[in-house]
C-alpha positions in Angstrom: 15.9 160.4 -83.1 12.9 161.9 -84.9 12.2 161.0 -88.5 13.6 163.3 -91.2 11.4 166.0 -92.7 12.8 165.3 -96.2 14.3 162.1 -97.5 15.9 161.5 -100.9 16.6 157.9 -101.9 18.4 156.4 -104.9 18.3 159.7 -106.9 20.0 159.5 -110.3 20.2 162.1 -113.0 22.1 162.1 -116.3 22.6 164.5 -119.1 24.0 163.8 -122.6 27.6 162.5 -122.0 27.5 163.3 -118.3 26.3 161.3 -115.2 25.5 164.1 -112.8 24.0 162.0 -109.9 24.1 158.3 -109.3 22.0 156.6 -106.6 22.4 159.4 -104.0 20.5 159.7 -100.8 20.0 162.6 -98.3 18.1 163.1 -95.1 17.2 166.5 -93.6 16.0 166.9 -90.0 13.9 169.5 -88.3 15.9 172.0 -86.3 19.2 170.9 -87.8 21.6 172.1 -90.4 23.0 169.6 -92.8 26.1 170.7 -94.7 26.4 169.4 -98.3 30.1 169.3 -99.2 31.9 168.5 -102.4 34.2 169.9 -105.1 32.8 171.9 -107.9 31.2 169.4 -110.3 30.4 166.9 -107.5 26.7 167.1 -108.2 25.5 169.5 -105.5 23.8 172.0 -107.8 22.1 169.1 -109.7 20.7 167.8 -106.4 19.4 171.2 -105.4 17.7 171.6 -108.7 16.1 168.2 -108.3 14.9 169.0 -104.8 13.4 172.3 -106.1 11.5 170.9 -109.1 13.8 172.3 -111.8 15.2 168.9 -112.8 13.3 165.6 -112.8 15.3 162.6 -111.5 15.8 159.6 -113.8 15.4 157.3 -110.8 14.8 157.5 -107.1 12.1 158.9 -104.8 11.6 162.0 -102.7 9.6 162.0 -99.5 8.4 165.0 -97.4 7.2 164.2 -93.9 7.3 160.5 -94.9 4.9 161.0 -97.9 6.1 160.3 -101.4 6.0 163.4 -103.6 6.8 164.3 -107.2 8.1 167.8 -108.0 7.4 168.5 -111.7 7.8 172.3 -111.2 9.4 174.8 -108.8 5.9 175.8 -107.7 5.2 172.2 -106.7 8.4 172.1 -104.5 7.3 175.3 -102.8 3.8 173.8 -102.2 5.3 171.0 -100.2 7.5 173.4 -98.2 10.9 173.3 -100.0 12.5 176.7 -100.8 16.0 177.7 -101.8 18.1 180.8 -101.1 20.8 181.0 -103.8 24.2 182.7 -103.8 22.7 185.1 -106.3 19.3 185.9 -105.0 16.4 185.2 -107.4 14.4 188.3 -106.7 13.1 191.3 -108.7 14.7 194.7 -108.3 11.8 196.8 -109.5 9.3 195.3 -107.1 9.0 196.3 -103.4 10.4 194.2 -100.6 6.8 193.1 -99.7 6.0 192.3 -103.3 9.1 190.1 -103.5 8.2 188.3 -100.3 4.7 187.5 -101.3 5.1 187.1 -105.1 2.9 184.2 -106.2 1.1 183.8 -102.9 0.0 187.3 -101.9 -3.0 187.6 -99.5 -6.3 188.4 -101.1 -9.5 190.0 -100.1 -13.0 188.6 -100.5 -13.1 189.8 -104.1 -10.0 187.8 -105.0 -7.9 191.0 -105.3 -4.5 191.4 -103.6 -4.9 192.8 -100.1 -2.0 195.3 -100.2 -2.5 196.5 -96.6 -2.4 193.0 -95.2 0.6 192.0 -97.4 2.6 195.0 -96.2 1.6 194.3 -92.6 2.5 190.7 -92.7 5.8 191.5 -94.5 6.7 194.0 -91.8 5.9 191.4 -89.1 8.1 188.8 -90.8 11.0 191.2 -91.3 10.7 192.5 -87.7 10.8 188.9 -86.3 14.1 188.5 -88.1 15.4 191.9 -86.8 16.1 192.7 -90.5 15.5 196.4 -90.2 14.1 196.6 -93.7 11.2 198.8 -94.9 8.8 196.5 -96.8 7.7 199.4 -99.0 11.1 200.2 -100.6 12.1 198.7 -103.9 14.5 195.8 -103.7 17.1 197.5 -105.9 17.8 200.0 -103.0 19.1 197.1 -100.9 22.6 195.6 -100.7 23.4 192.0 -101.2 23.1 191.1 -97.6 19.7 192.7 -97.2 18.5 190.9 -100.3 19.5 187.6 -98.7 17.3 188.6 -95.7 14.4 189.3 -98.1 14.9 185.8 -99.6 14.8 184.3 -96.1 11.7 186.3 -95.3 10.1 184.9 -98.5 10.9 181.4 -97.3 9.3 182.1 -94.0 6.2 183.6 -95.6 5.4 180.3 -97.4 6.0 178.4 -94.2 8.8 176.3 -95.8 9.8 173.2 -93.9 13.0 172.8 -95.8 15.3 175.8 -96.5 18.3 175.3 -98.9 21.1 177.8 -98.6 23.5 177.6 -101.6 26.8 179.5 -100.8 24.8 182.2 -99.0 27.9 183.9 -97.6 29.9 184.2 -100.8 29.3 187.9 -101.3 28.9 189.0 -97.6 31.1 190.8 -95.3 32.1 189.2 -92.0 29.6 191.3 -90.1 26.9 190.3 -92.5 27.9 186.6 -92.2 27.6 186.8 -88.4 24.1 188.3 -88.8 23.2 185.3 -91.2 24.4 182.9 -88.5 22.0 184.4 -86.0 19.2 184.1 -88.6 20.1 180.4 -89.2 19.8 179.8 -85.4 16.3 181.4 -85.5 15.3 179.1 -88.4 16.6 176.1 -86.5 14.6 177.2 -83.4 11.6 177.4 -85.6 12.0 173.8 -86.6 13.2 174.3 -90.1 15.4 171.7 -91.8 18.3 173.5 -93.4 20.6 172.3 -96.2 23.7 174.4 -96.2 26.1 174.3 -99.1 29.5 175.9 -98.6 33.2 175.3 -99.4 34.2 177.1 -96.2 35.1 174.7 -93.4 35.0 177.3 -90.7 31.4 178.0 -91.6 30.5 174.3 -91.8 31.9 173.6 -88.3 30.4 176.8 -86.9 26.7 176.1 -87.8 26.2 172.5 -89.2 25.0 169.6 -87.2 25.3 166.9 -89.9 27.3 166.6 -93.1 26.9 164.7 -96.4 29.8 164.5 -98.9 29.4 164.2 -102.7 32.1 163.1 -105.1 31.7 162.6 -108.8 27.9 162.6 -108.5 27.8 160.0 -105.7 27.4 160.2 -101.9 30.6 159.0 -100.4 30.0 159.8 -96.7 27.8 161.3 -94.1 27.7 161.8 -90.4 27.6 164.2 -87.4 30.0 167.1 -87.6 31.1 166.9 -84.0 32.2 163.3 -84.5 34.2 164.0 -87.7 37.5 165.8 -88.2 38.1 168.2 -91.0 40.9 165.9 -92.3 38.4 163.1 -92.6 36.0 165.2 -94.6 38.9 166.4 -96.9 39.8 162.7 -97.5 36.2 162.0 -98.5 36.1 165.0 -100.9 39.3 164.2 -102.8 39.6 160.4 -102.3 40.7 159.5 -105.8 44.0 159.0 -107.6 45.0 161.4 -110.4 47.8 159.3 -111.9 47.5 157.9 -115.4 44.4 160.1 -116.2 46.2 163.0 -117.9 48.4 162.9 -120.9 52.2 162.9 -120.3 53.9 166.2 -121.3 57.5 166.7 -122.4 57.5 170.5 -122.6 60.8 172.3 -121.9 60.1 175.1 -119.4 62.0 178.2 -120.2 62.3 181.8 -118.9 59.6 183.9 -117.4 57.2 185.2 -120.0 54.6 187.0 -117.8 55.0 188.5 -114.3 52.3 190.0 -112.2 53.5 192.2 -109.3 51.2 193.2 -106.5 47.9 193.3 -108.5 45.1 194.7 -106.4 41.4 195.6 -107.0 39.2 197.6 -104.7 36.8 194.8 -104.0 38.0 191.5 -105.6 41.6 190.8 -104.8 44.7 192.2 -103.1 48.5 192.1 -103.6 48.4 189.2 -106.1 51.8 188.2 -107.6 52.9 185.3 -109.8 55.0 184.4 -112.7 54.4 182.0 -115.7 57.3 180.7 -117.8 57.6 179.6 -121.4 56.3 176.1 -121.9 54.7 176.0 -118.5 51.1 175.3 -117.3 50.5 177.4 -114.2 47.5 176.2 -112.3 45.3 178.4 -110.1 43.3 176.6 -107.4 40.8 178.0 -104.9 37.2 177.7 -103.7 34.2 179.7 -104.7 34.9 183.4 -104.1 38.7 183.1 -104.0 39.1 185.7 -106.7 40.9 183.6 -109.4 38.7 184.6 -112.3 38.7 188.2 -111.3 42.5 188.3 -111.4 42.5 186.7 -114.9 40.0 189.2 -116.1 42.2 192.0 -114.9 45.2 190.5 -116.6 43.1 190.4 -119.8 42.1 194.1 -119.5 38.4 193.4 -118.8 38.7 195.2 -115.4 41.2 197.7 -114.1 43.4 197.2 -111.1 43.9 199.8 -108.4 47.6 199.0 -108.1 50.3 196.6 -109.3 51.9 196.0 -112.7 52.3 193.4 -115.5 55.5 192.6 -117.3 55.4 190.6 -120.5 58.7 189.5 -122.1 60.5 192.0 -120.0 58.3 194.9 -121.1 55.8 196.6 -118.8 52.2 196.5 -120.1 49.0 198.0 -118.9 46.0 196.6 -120.9 43.1 199.0 -120.7 40.9 196.6 -122.7 40.7 193.1 -124.0 41.9 194.4 -127.3 45.0 195.7 -125.7 45.7 192.4 -124.1 45.2 190.5 -127.3 47.5 192.9 -129.1 50.2 192.3 -126.5 49.9 188.6 -126.8 47.6 187.6 -123.9 44.2 185.8 -124.5 41.5 184.6 -122.2 39.1 181.6 -122.6 36.3 182.4 -120.1 34.5 180.1 -117.8 31.1 181.2 -119.1 31.8 180.3 -122.7 28.1 180.6 -123.7 27.9 184.2 -122.4 31.4 185.5 -122.8 33.2 183.1 -125.2 31.0 182.7 -128.3 28.5 184.7 -130.2 25.4 182.5 -130.4 23.4 182.8 -133.6 26.6 183.1 -135.7 28.4 180.3 -137.6 31.6 178.7 -136.4 33.9 180.3 -138.9 32.8 183.8 -137.9 33.3 183.1 -134.2 36.9 181.8 -134.9 37.9 184.7 -137.2 36.4 187.5 -135.1 39.6 188.5 -133.2 41.7 188.2 -136.4 39.8 190.3 -138.9 42.9 192.2 -139.8 44.3 188.9 -141.2 41.1 188.1 -143.1 40.2 191.5 -144.6 41.6 193.9 -147.1 40.8 197.5 -147.6 38.0 197.2 -145.1 36.3 194.3 -146.8 36.1 190.8 -145.2 37.3 187.9 -147.3 35.1 184.9 -146.4 37.4 182.4 -148.0 40.2 183.5 -145.8 37.9 183.4 -142.7 37.1 179.8 -143.6 40.7 178.9 -144.1 41.7 180.4 -140.8 38.8 178.7 -139.0 39.6 175.3 -140.7 43.3 175.5 -139.7 42.6 175.8 -136.0 39.4 173.8 -135.6 41.1 170.8 -137.3 43.9 171.0 -134.8 41.3 170.7 -132.0 39.3 167.9 -133.7 36.1 170.0 -133.7 33.1 167.9 -134.3 30.6 169.8 -136.5 28.8 169.3 -139.8 30.5 172.3 -141.3 32.1 175.6 -140.4 28.8 177.3 -141.3 27.0 175.5 -138.5 25.5 177.8 -135.9 27.8 177.7 -132.9 24.8 177.5 -130.5 24.0 174.1 -131.8 27.3 172.6 -130.8 27.9 170.6 -127.6 29.6 172.3 -124.7 32.9 170.6 -125.4 32.8 171.7 -129.1 31.9 175.2 -128.1 34.9 175.2 -125.9 37.1 174.1 -128.8 35.7 177.0 -130.9 36.7 179.5 -128.2 40.2 178.1 -127.9 40.5 178.0 -131.7 39.5 181.7 -131.9 42.2 182.8 -129.6 44.9 180.5 -130.9 44.4 182.1 -134.3 45.8 185.4 -132.8 49.1 183.6 -132.2 49.3 184.5 -128.5 52.2 184.2 -126.0 50.1 183.5 -123.0 46.7 181.7 -123.0 44.5 181.9 -119.9 42.0 178.9 -119.6 39.3 179.6 -117.0 37.7 176.3 -116.0 38.6 174.8 -119.5 36.6 171.5 -119.0 33.7 172.8 -117.0 30.5 171.0 -118.0 31.9 169.0 -120.9 32.0 165.2 -121.3 34.9 162.9 -120.6 36.0 162.6 -124.2 36.1 166.3 -124.8 38.0 166.8 -121.5 40.7 164.4 -122.7 40.9 166.3 -126.0 41.3 169.7 -124.3 44.0 168.3 -121.9 45.9 166.7 -124.8 45.8 170.0 -126.7 47.0 172.0 -123.6 50.0 169.7 -123.6 50.6 170.5 -127.3 50.4 174.2 -126.7 53.1 174.2 -124.1 55.2 171.9 -126.2 55.1 174.6 -128.9 56.4 177.1 -126.4 53.2 178.8 -125.3 52.6 179.7 -121.7 49.3 178.5 -120.2 47.5 179.7 -117.1 44.8 177.3 -116.1 42.1 178.2 -113.5 40.3 175.1 -112.3 38.2 174.0 -109.4 38.8 170.3 -110.2 41.6 168.9 -108.0 42.5 166.0 -110.4 42.8 168.5 -113.3 44.9 170.9 -111.4 47.2 168.2 -110.1 47.3 166.3 -113.4 48.1 169.2 -115.7 50.0 171.9 -113.7 53.7 172.4 -113.4 53.2 174.8 -110.5 50.0 175.7 -108.6 49.0 179.1 -107.2 46.4 178.7 -104.3 44.1 181.6 -103.6 41.7 182.3 -100.8 39.5 185.3 -100.3 41.3 187.4 -102.9 44.8 186.7 -101.8 47.6 184.3 -103.0 48.2 181.9 -100.1 51.0 179.9 -101.6 52.7 178.9 -104.9 53.7 175.2 -105.0 55.8 173.1 -107.2 53.6 170.1 -108.4 56.1 167.4 -107.4 54.4 164.8 -105.2 51.8 167.4 -104.1 48.9 165.9 -102.3 45.3 167.0 -102.9 44.7 167.4 -99.2 47.4 170.1 -99.1 45.6 172.2 -101.7 42.2 171.8 -100.0 43.6 172.8 -96.6 45.3 175.9 -98.1 42.2 176.9 -100.1 39.8 176.3 -97.1 42.1 177.8 -94.5 42.5 174.6 -92.5 45.6 174.6 -90.4 47.8 171.5 -90.4 47.5 171.0 -86.7 43.7 171.0 -87.0 43.8 168.3 -89.6 46.3 166.1 -87.8 
């Protein structure tokens, strides 16, 4: 066996309250695809950012071609031949294809000026070698997602990268475009590139990968050759942990159906989605990246419009055309991206909490600050918010405390159904426990909770029933009674029982 092109040894990385990576290792070989596998939050993204110079490791070493390197910047990673192609391509719409390919390393003439003719010529040659069928002179914004991915690959080839990282590259592609990407990966392998392929889709992994490495909770828990390992064995490595005794006991009495979704469809995101949630119930939604869970919740909340289907709340048909309509009806949504969608940065805590309830805290069109404070205090105290005062800028809070502000904001509206989208994403263990405990209190008080989560222990530890989605469809709805994590992973990834046996 030849020596690996890239070797990571003993890599560790921590953030305040979170250990993202602990003593992990990885080897990438020329002409081979290594699949990096793990649940959301397993540490895959942190590792990629460490490999590309965005994060600096707390410990460990990186070697390229056997030589020890340090990667203080993204540019330094590129200089040693490491490049990444992300799920959302990091390119510039207003520049031409050729300009995107050679941005930062354009060919120059003897006067040090950009040699535009040579740049366009070389860009065309690179694109033609890939059979991309893209004009290097058009602006990037004129291309679809799949073609943009090809431009990102062409950029990788233009800098003569030895290591190509592909992070969920097929998430937004059609099947035809995915097949074209497979052909391109084979070309990269034939050219001697070492490829790190990150995907949740087992059919893709077994189609193109030569090796695999599995991460769990920031640690490497297994590696090997794909041909020598069954899908069932990889699933066991991914989920291999108990969920008992981690989550608080709940004694909620589950009642009648509060919300029913019937045949919800969207032109591009999901199709024929049906489910019910009952009073006092936590209904979990599980699926892999691109399954359509968040998109369904945003439609229920009125943020996007469905092409067909209907919603019934407390026996009455509703059709929210906006988030305000949903809130008025009694449905609220705590988004996954709390920093972008959940809070208004630059504003104090009390204003964030009172924002959806201004009718309660105003009179004759004038806000009553004292009532805003009282409202905010009532709900933030229930969540044990840690802040110096309610006047503190919400942007200065930790991720867990920002999440509590978002939840407090919506609880103040006295909803019937609260949707929690990745409620503990990116927050520390202590804050996770507080959120879980409070979810139990919500359903004990008779609220209905829909929880979207990519964390298997959380889904299994908190849900009464679990809806599994894959590629925009509901695959199954399961009672959480002795349910095994392997069952959820197989359903979400489309692995048949007989394949895993």
